[in-house]
GUZA-752686 format. One record per residue (C-alpha): chain; residue number from 1; x negated, y negated, z negated; residue in one letter. Coordinates in pm, 1 decimal, padded with zeros to 6 digits. Each point is the difference from the previous one (the first is absolute). Example, Ala and Ser with C-alpha at 12.3 -4.5 7.8 and 13.67 -1.06 7.14 Angstrom:
<'A',1,<-01230.0,00450.0,-00780.0>,'A'>
<'A',2,<-00137.0,-00344.0,00066.0>,'S'>
***
This chain:
<'A',1,<00062.9,-00427.3,-03145.9>,'X'>
<'A',2,<-00207.6,00053.0,00310.1>,'X'>
<'A',3,<-00305.7,00211.7,-00064.3>,'X'>
<'A',4,<-00348.7,-00139.5,00063.0>,'X'>
<'A',5,<-00142.2,00077.4,00342.6>,'X'>
<'A',6,<00303.0,-00101.3,00205.2>,'X'>
<'A',7,<-00013.8,-00319.8,00204.3>,'X'>
<'A',8,<00289.5,-00158.8,00186.5>,'X'>
<'A',9,<-00048.8,-00271.2,00260.6>,'X'>
<'A',10,<00250.5,-00234.4,00159.4>,'X'>
<'A',11,<-00139.2,-00090.8,00341.9>,'X'>
<'A',12,<00059.8,-00337.4,00163.3>,'X'>
<'A',13,<-00156.5,-00158.1,00305.0>,'X'>
<'A',14,<-00233.7,-00227.1,-00196.7>,'X'>
<'A',15,<-00031.3,00162.1,-00344.1>,'X'>
<'A',16,<00034.1,00318.6,-00205.1>,'X'>
<'A',17,<00159.0,00034.5,-00343.6>,'X'>
<'A',18,<-00175.9,00284.2,-00182.5>,'X'>
<'A',19,<00149.7,00168.3,-00308.0>,'X'>
<'A',20,<-00258.9,00200.4,-00192.2>,'X'>
<'A',21,<00156.2,00248.0,-00243.1>,'X'>
<'A',22,<-00326.3,00018.0,-00195.7>,'X'>
<'A',23,<00030.1,-00365.4,-00104.8>,'X'>
<'A',24,<00377.9,-00035.7,00060.9>,'X'>
<'A',25,<-00072.0,-00329.1,00178.3>,'X'>
<'A',26,<00065.9,-00137.8,00347.6>,'X'>
<'A',27,<-00256.2,-00203.8,00189.9>,'X'>
<'A',28,<00025.6,-00172.3,00336.7>,'X'>
<'A',29,<-00284.1,00006.0,00251.9>,'X'>
<'A',30,<-00041.9,-00106.4,00362.2>,'X'>
<'A',31,<00088.3,00261.2,00259.0>,'X'>
<'A',32,<-00349.9,00005.3,00148.1>,'X'>
<'A',33,<-00253.2,00284.2,00022.6>,'X'>
<'A',34,<-00251.5,-00183.5,-00219.0>,'X'>
<'A',35,<00247.6,-00075.3,-00279.9>,'X'>
<'A',36,<00145.9,00352.4,00004.7>,'X'>
<'A',37,<-00338.0,00173.8,-00007.0>,'X'>
<'A',38,<-00139.0,-00211.7,-00284.3>,'X'>
<'A',39,<00319.5,00042.0,-00203.5>,'X'>
<'A',40,<00011.9,00378.3,00028.8>,'X'>
<'A',41,<-00370.7,00036.8,-00062.9>,'X'>
<'A',42,<00078.5,-00164.2,-00335.6>,'X'>
<'A',43,<00322.6,00192.6,-00063.9>,'X'>
<'A',44,<-00149.9,00340.8,00065.7>,'X'>
<'A',45,<-00220.0,-00040.5,-00306.3>,'X'>
<'A',46,<00301.5,00172.8,-00157.0>,'X'>
<'A',47,<00124.4,00321.6,00165.4>,'X'>
<'A',48,<00257.9,-00064.1,00273.9>,'X'>
<'A',49,<00241.2,00287.7,00073.4>,'X'>
<'A',50,<00208.0,-00152.8,00276.8>,'X'>
<'A',51,<00057.5,-00333.4,00171.8>,'X'>
<'A',52,<00357.9,-00046.7,00123.5>,'X'>
<'A',53,<00132.4,-00264.8,00237.6>,'X'>
<'A',54,<00275.3,-00040.1,00257.6>,'X'>
<'A',55,<-00072.2,00052.8,00367.3>,'X'>
<'A',56,<-00009.3,-00353.0,00141.1>,'X'>
<'A',57,<-00135.7,00045.7,00350.2>,'X'>
<'A',58,<-00312.5,-00206.7,00073.8>,'X'>
<'A',59,<00001.7,-00174.6,-00338.6>,'X'>
<'A',60,<-00119.9,00307.8,-00192.3>,'X'>
<'A',61,<-00278.9,00074.5,00249.7>,'X'>
<'A',62,<-00284.0,-00171.5,-00193.6>,'X'>
<'A',63,<00119.7,00169.0,-00319.9>,'X'>
<'A',64,<-00000.8,00347.8,00154.8>,'X'>
<'A',65,<-00344.6,-00053.8,00149.8>,'X'>
<'A',66,<-00148.5,-00124.0,-00327.6>,'X'>
<'A',67,<00152.1,00280.9,-00208.2>,'X'>
<'A',68,<-00123.4,00260.1,00247.9>,'X'>
<'A',69,<-00353.4,-00143.0,-00010.6>,'X'>
<'A',70,<00007.7,00024.4,-00380.7>,'X'>
<'A',71,<00142.0,00356.5,00021.5>,'X'>
<'A',72,<00306.0,-00087.9,-00208.3>,'X'>
<'A',73,<00325.8,00197.3,00031.0>,'X'>
<'A',74,<00291.1,-00194.1,00145.2>,'X'>
<'A',75,<00360.6,00053.7,00098.8>,'X'>
<'A',76,<00199.4,-00217.2,00241.3>,'X'>
<'A',77,<00366.5,-00001.7,-00098.8>,'X'>
<'A',78,<00298.2,-00054.6,00227.4>,'X'>
<'A',79,<00149.1,-00338.0,-00109.4>,'X'>
<'A',80,<00356.1,00137.6,00006.6>,'X'>
<'A',81,<-00101.7,00285.2,-00228.5>,'X'>
<'A',82,<-00172.2,-00242.8,-00238.6>,'X'>
<'A',83,<00311.1,-00216.7,-00018.1>,'X'>
<'A',84,<00217.6,00304.6,-00067.5>,'X'>
<'A',85,<-00231.5,00097.0,-00286.4>,'X'>
<'A',86,<00021.5,-00352.1,-00146.2>,'X'>
<'A',87,<00380.2,00014.4,00007.0>,'X'>
<'A',88,<-00000.7,00346.5,-00155.1>,'X'>
<'A',89,<-00181.4,-00129.5,-00309.3>,'X'>
<'A',90,<00223.0,-00307.4,-00021.9>,'X'>
<'A',91,<-00264.0,-00241.2,00124.2>,'X'>
<'A',92,<00207.0,-00263.4,00181.3>,'X'>
<'A',93,<-00237.0,-00296.1,-00029.8>,'X'>
<'A',94,<-00255.7,-00032.1,00278.0>,'X'>
<'A',95,<-00325.8,-00191.7,-00012.8>,'X'>
<'A',96,<-00345.5,00086.0,00126.5>,'X'>
<'A',97,<-00122.1,00084.0,-00351.8>,'X'>
<'A',98,<00308.5,00211.1,-00078.7>,'X'>
<'A',99,<-00035.6,00188.2,00327.6>,'X'>
<'A',100,<-00366.5,00076.0,-00071.2>,'X'>
<'A',101,<00085.7,00145.1,-00340.9>,'X'>
<'A',102,<00293.7,00193.9,00145.9>,'X'>
<'A',103,<-00224.8,00164.2,00262.2>,'X'>
<'A',104,<-00241.5,00118.5,-00269.1>,'X'>
<'A',105,<00293.3,00141.0,-00198.4>,'X'>
<'A',106,<00133.4,00172.0,00312.0>,'X'>
<'A',107,<-00335.8,00164.2,00067.2>,'X'>
<'A',108,<-00007.5,00137.7,-00352.9>,'X'>
<'A',109,<00366.1,00101.0,-00040.8>,'X'>
<'A',110,<00030.7,00173.2,00337.8>,'X'>
<'A',111,<-00349.7,00150.9,-00017.6>,'X'>
<'A',112,<-00076.1,-00136.4,00345.2>,'X'>
<'A',113,<-00281.5,00170.1,00187.7>,'X'>
<'A',114,<-00282.4,-00197.2,00155.8>,'X'>
<'A',115,<00004.8,-00046.8,00376.0>,'X'>
<'A',116,<-00264.5,00198.4,00188.1>,'X'>
<'A',117,<-00317.5,-00191.8,00074.9>,'X'>
<'A',118,<00051.2,-00187.7,00323.4>,'X'>
<'A',119,<-00233.5,00017.8,00295.0>,'X'>
<'A',120,<-00109.0,-00345.9,00121.9>,'X'>
<'A',121,<00004.2,00131.9,00356.7>,'X'>
<'A',122,<00363.0,00106.8,-00045.0>,'X'>
<'A',123,<00076.2,-00351.0,-00128.4>,'X'>
<'A',124,<-00142.5,-00142.3,00322.4>,'X'>
<'A',125,<00209.8,00247.3,00195.3>,'X'>
<'A',126,<00312.6,-00108.5,-00189.0>,'X'>
<'A',127,<-00064.1,-00364.7,00087.0>,'X'>
<'A',128,<-00055.0,00077.3,00368.6>,'X'>
<'A',129,<00309.1,00219.5,00004.5>,'X'>
<'A',130,<00208.8,-00274.7,-00159.8>,'X'>
<'A',131,<-00115.6,-00249.1,00263.4>,'X'>
<'A',132,<00085.5,00246.8,00275.8>,'X'>
<'A',133,<00347.9,00044.6,-00144.1>,'X'>
<'A',134,<00045.0,-00377.5,00000.8>,'X'>
<'A',135,<-00093.0,-00021.3,00368.6>,'X'>
<'A',136,<00231.0,00290.3,00088.5>,'X'>
<'A',137,<00290.0,-00166.5,-00184.6>,'X'>
<'A',138,<-00065.8,-00327.1,00181.1>,'X'>
<'A',139,<-00012.8,00182.3,00334.6>,'X'>
<'A',140,<00339.6,00153.4,-00069.7>,'X'>
<'A',141,<00145.7,-00344.1,-00077.2>,'X'>
<'A',142,<-00148.8,-00152.0,00313.9>,'X'>
<'A',143,<00137.9,00281.9,00215.9>,'X'>
<'A',144,<00345.9,-00071.2,-00142.4>,'X'>
<'A',145,<-00040.9,-00369.3,00084.4>,'X'>
<'A',146,<-00121.3,00087.7,00350.7>,'X'>
<'A',147,<00318.0,00197.3,00067.8>,'X'>
<'A',148,<00204.5,-00309.5,-00089.6>,'X'>
<'A',149,<-00214.1,-00266.0,00167.7>,'X'>
<'A',150,<00142.9,-00181.4,00303.6>,'X'>
<'A',151,<-00247.9,-00283.4,00055.2>,'X'>
<'A',152,<-00304.9,00084.1,00207.7>,'X'>
<'A',153,<-00227.7,-00201.3,-00227.4>,'X'>
<'A',154,<00116.0,00192.3,-00307.0>,'X'>
<'A',155,<-00037.8,00334.0,00177.2>,'X'>
<'A',156,<-00353.0,-00092.0,00107.5>,'X'>
<'A',157,<-00085.6,-00102.2,-00355.8>,'X'>
<'A',158,<00136.5,00325.7,-00137.3>,'X'>
<'A',159,<-00183.4,00208.1,00259.4>,'X'>
<'A',160,<-00328.2,-00177.0,-00080.6>,'X'>
<'A',161,<00050.1,00061.6,-00371.3>,'X'>
<'A',162,<00090.8,00364.6,00058.0>,'X'>
<'A',163,<-00314.5,00049.9,00206.8>,'X'>
<'A',164,<-00205.6,-00152.8,-00281.5>,'X'>
<'A',165,<00171.0,00223.0,-00257.6>,'X'>
<'A',166,<-00067.0,00311.9,00206.5>,'X'>
<'A',167,<-00368.3,-00090.9,00017.7>,'X'>
<'A',168,<-00011.4,-00077.6,-00373.6>,'X'>
<'A',169,<00162.8,00332.8,-00089.7>,'X'>
<'A',170,<-00239.6,00188.1,00228.7>,'X'>
<'A',171,<-00295.7,-00179.6,-00160.5>,'X'>
<'A',172,<00119.8,00090.8,-00350.2>,'X'>
<'A',173,<00048.3,00361.3,00108.0>,'X'>
<'A',174,<-00363.7,00006.6,00109.4>,'X'>
<'A',175,<-00116.6,-00149.9,-00332.4>,'X'>
<'A',176,<00209.0,00253.7,-00192.8>,'X'>
<'A',177,<-00133.0,00292.5,00206.0>,'X'>
<'A',178,<-00360.4,-00111.0,-00050.9>,'X'>
<'A',179,<00051.7,-00052.9,-00373.3>,'X'>
<'A',180,<00141.5,00349.7,-00047.8>,'X'>
<'A',181,<-00267.1,00160.1,00219.8>,'X'>
<'A',182,<-00280.2,-00165.1,-00202.4>,'X'>
<'A',183,<00113.7,00157.9,-00328.0>,'X'>
<'A',184,<00012.9,00377.6,-00023.1>,'X'>
<'A',185,<00256.7,00012.5,-00280.5>,'X'>
<'A',186,<00253.6,-00199.4,00202.5>,'X'>
<'A',187,<-00072.8,00182.8,00325.2>,'X'>
<'A',188,<00030.0,00342.0,-00162.1>,'X'>
<'A',189,<00332.1,-00086.8,-00163.4>,'X'>
<'A',190,<00137.8,-00133.5,00327.4>,'X'>
<'A',191,<-00104.7,00309.6,00195.1>,'X'>
<'A',192,<00166.7,00224.4,-00258.7>,'X'>
<'A',193,<00319.9,-00202.3,00018.1>,'X'>
<'A',194,<00001.1,-00004.9,00379.5>,'X'>
<'A',195,<-00004.0,00381.5,00002.0>,'X'>
<'A',196,<00362.6,-00020.0,-00120.3>,'X'>
<'A',197,<00285.9,-00016.8,00255.1>,'X'>
<'A',198,<00150.0,-00348.4,00017.5>,'X'>
<'A',199,<-00310.2,-00174.1,-00136.6>,'X'>
<'A',200,<-00196.7,-00207.1,00247.3>,'X'>
<'A',201,<-00254.9,-00278.7,-00008.7>,'X'>
<'A',202,<00229.3,-00282.8,-00114.5>,'X'>
<'A',203,<00186.1,00198.0,-00268.0>,'X'>
<'A',204,<-00319.4,00154.0,-00140.5>,'X'>
<'A',205,<-00152.9,-00348.1,-00022.3>,'X'>
<'A',206,<00306.8,-00126.1,-00185.0>,'X'>
<'A',207,<-00025.9,00281.7,-00253.0>,'X'>
<'A',208,<-00374.8,-00050.1,-00041.8>,'X'>
<'A',209,<00051.4,-00370.3,-00063.7>,'X'>
<'A',210,<00312.1,00002.7,-00217.1>,'X'>
<'A',211,<00012.7,00337.9,-00176.4>,'X'>
<'A',212,<-00348.0,00070.3,-00143.1>,'X'>
<'A',213,<00158.4,00228.6,-00262.7>,'X'>
<'A',214,<00076.0,00258.3,00269.9>,'X'>
<'A',215,<-00158.2,00331.3,-00097.2>,'X'>
<'A',216,<-00048.1,-00109.0,-00363.2>,'X'>
<'A',217,<00353.8,00009.0,-00140.6>,'X'>
<'A',218,<00271.1,00261.6,-00050.6>,'X'>
<'A',219,<00260.3,00049.5,00276.6>,'X'>
<'A',220,<00271.7,-00172.7,-00205.0>,'X'>
<'A',221,<-00221.9,-00295.2,-00085.6>,'X'>
<'A',222,<-00123.1,-00052.2,00354.9>,'X'>
<'A',223,<00359.3,00017.4,00131.8>,'X'>
<'A',224,<00104.6,-00267.0,-00251.3>,'X'>
<'A',225,<-00293.0,-00224.2,00097.8>,'X'>
<'A',226,<00104.1,00022.1,00364.6>,'X'>
<'A',227,<00366.0,-00064.7,-00081.4>,'X'>
<'A',228,<00103.6,00345.7,00119.9>,'X'>
<'A',229,<00103.6,00155.3,-00330.8>,'X'>
<'A',230,<00377.8,00057.5,-00022.7>,'X'>
<'A',231,<00157.4,-00126.7,-00322.0>,'X'>
<'A',232,<00325.7,00129.4,-00145.4>,'X'>
<'A',233,<00298.3,-00233.2,-00037.6>,'X'>
<'A',234,<00215.3,00203.0,-00239.1>,'X'>
<'A',235,<00208.3,-00130.0,-00290.4>,'X'>
<'A',236,<00268.5,00189.3,-00189.5>,'X'>
<'A',237,<00208.4,00193.4,00250.9>,'X'>
<'A',238,<-00129.4,-00205.0,00292.1>,'X'>
<'A',239,<-00257.3,00161.1,00226.2>,'X'>
<'A',240,<-00151.9,-00262.0,00225.5>,'X'>
<'A',241,<-00217.1,00042.2,00305.1>,'X'>
<'A',242,<-00369.7,00016.1,-00079.4>,'X'>
<'A',243,<-00193.3,-00292.0,00146.4>,'X'>
<'A',244,<-00361.0,-00096.1,00058.7>,'X'>
<'A',245,<-00082.7,-00334.6,-00157.6>,'X'>
<'A',246,<-00308.5,-00204.7,-00082.5>,'X'>
<'A',247,<-00347.9,00098.9,00105.9>,'X'>
<'A',248,<-00218.5,-00147.9,00272.1>,'X'>
<'A',249,<00224.3,-00108.8,00283.1>,'X'>
<'A',250,<-00266.1,-00008.9,00270.5>,'X'>
<'A',251,<-00118.1,00350.9,-00090.2>,'X'>
<'A',252,<00358.5,00127.8,00012.6>,'X'>
<'A',253,<00048.3,-00157.9,00343.3>,'X'>
<'A',254,<-00315.1,00167.8,00132.3>,'X'>
<'A',255,<00101.7,00341.9,-00132.4>,'X'>
<'A',256,<00349.8,-00040.4,00143.2>,'X'>
<'A',257,<-00151.4,-00057.0,00345.5>,'X'>
<'A',258,<-00221.9,00305.0,-00057.9>,'X'>
<'A',259,<00314.9,00199.6,-00073.6>,'X'>
<'A',260,<00164.4,-00122.1,00320.8>,'X'>
<'A',261,<-00303.1,00113.3,00199.3>,'X'>
<'A',262,<-00031.7,00334.0,-00184.3>,'X'>
<'A',263,<00370.2,00075.3,00046.9>,'X'>
<'A',264,<-00057.2,-00001.8,00377.0>,'X'>
<'A',265,<-00309.6,00220.0,-00011.1>,'X'>
<'A',266,<-00035.1,00378.3,00017.5>,'X'>
<'A',267,<-00117.9,00023.2,-00361.0>,'X'>
<'A',268,<00159.2,00144.2,-00312.1>,'X'>
<'A',269,<00100.6,-00354.7,-00088.6>,'X'>
<'A',270,<00233.7,-00003.7,00299.7>,'X'>
<'A',271,<00152.2,00325.8,-00118.6>,'X'>
<'A',272,<00055.8,-00152.9,-00342.9>,'X'>
<'A',273,<00173.8,-00297.9,00156.3>,'X'>
<'A',274,<00227.4,00221.7,00211.9>,'X'>
<'A',275,<00088.7,00210.1,-00303.3>,'X'>
<'A',276,<00098.9,-00309.9,-00194.6>,'X'>
<'A',277,<00215.8,-00124.5,00286.5>,'X'>
<'A',278,<00166.6,00340.4,00037.7>,'X'>
<'A',279,<00073.1,-00009.5,-00373.3>,'X'>
<'A',280,<00201.0,-00317.3,00061.1>,'X'>
<'A',281,<-00252.1,-00260.7,-00110.1>,'X'>
<'A',282,<00025.8,-00336.6,00182.9>,'X'>
<'A',283,<-00295.2,-00078.8,00231.3>,'X'>
<'A',284,<-00146.3,-00273.8,-00220.8>,'X'>
<'A',285,<00026.6,00211.0,-00315.5>,'X'>
<'A',286,<-00166.2,00291.0,00177.9>,'X'>
<'A',287,<-00283.6,-00226.9,00117.3>,'X'>
<'A',288,<-00054.1,-00134.8,-00352.1>,'X'>
<'A',289,<-00020.7,00355.5,-00132.2>,'X'>
<'A',290,<-00245.9,00086.3,00277.4>,'X'>
<'A',291,<-00208.1,-00310.9,-00075.8>,'X'>
<'A',292,<-00023.8,00116.2,-00362.0>,'X'>
<'A',293,<-00108.0,00347.6,00112.3>,'X'>
<'A',294,<-00268.8,-00150.2,00225.9>,'X'>
<'A',295,<-00125.6,-00217.9,-00286.3>,'X'>
<'A',296,<-00023.7,00293.8,-00241.0>,'X'>
<'A',297,<-00180.4,00199.5,00267.7>,'X'>
<'A',298,<-00249.9,-00284.7,00051.6>,'X'>
<'A',299,<-00050.2,-00020.9,-00375.2>,'X'>
<'A',300,<-00094.3,00370.1,-00010.7>,'X'>
<'A',301,<-00223.8,-00032.5,00307.8>,'X'>
<'A',302,<-00205.0,-00281.3,-00153.7>,'X'>
<'A',303,<-00002.4,00168.6,-00341.3>,'X'>
<'A',304,<-00138.6,00323.6,00144.5>,'X'>
<'A',305,<-00207.4,-00167.4,00273.4>,'X'>
<'A',306,<00139.1,00246.9,00254.6>,'X'>
<'A',307,<00167.9,-00086.6,00333.3>,'X'>
<'A',308,<00363.7,00073.1,00073.8>,'X'>
<'A',309,<00090.0,00362.0,00070.4>,'X'>
<'A',310,<00314.6,00072.2,00197.6>,'X'>
***
């Protein structure tokens, strides 16, 4: 029995299936701001503890905005984790209504904590950052094609497109810089991060956009969110190599590049990297460990609101 106050939502492009534990019923509504707002204004006549739904990219955007405007607690759940929970309770059938009920049960059984209130300016930053990443990925593909192109017409086409991409990326960089500069909370966080060796403008922007929990979670939790927490692989007499799995891939990539830069600096981070290598750790493993150390340092910096101290 799911206790009253928990709500699970299965999110689709055009509609939402909402399980309300207070009534034990599922209702379907359009996935539009108007429908969501009117529905939750009615539902919150009864106390709502937590609204749980899977992270579905742009499709849960209107839902997050509406819940935030109504000051309701929400948690976005990794779809893989939700599916693992369903299997763990023997729930093999899968429909929109079943998934909505399962998410409410998951929120209750695992005592999930509400996500921190999101900043609409950070949401804008995340969208601009995503678009920049798309342009950078396309530029990389076009450069690969340019290296293989023989026909003059194709080379000219690729060069024209690359010039356009460079201009588009530069324009987005300007928009991102202006957005951060206009909002003190974002600018202050970026300046604090940039005081850390290995952290520059692009990496700090990535962390601002994609890891808003930074400075608000424990070191172990923040490492897991970034996909930098090592997990044991032991069973019986076997002792496997610990591996980092899951987490936010783009955040992990940014921190790995920060580790590469910091390992070449004159900071304590470089000393840590050299010590790991001298202890026999492979280069990549040492860089992952350094990336985790940088992340935990950033977490403390933003928690304490104090710049990096060598």
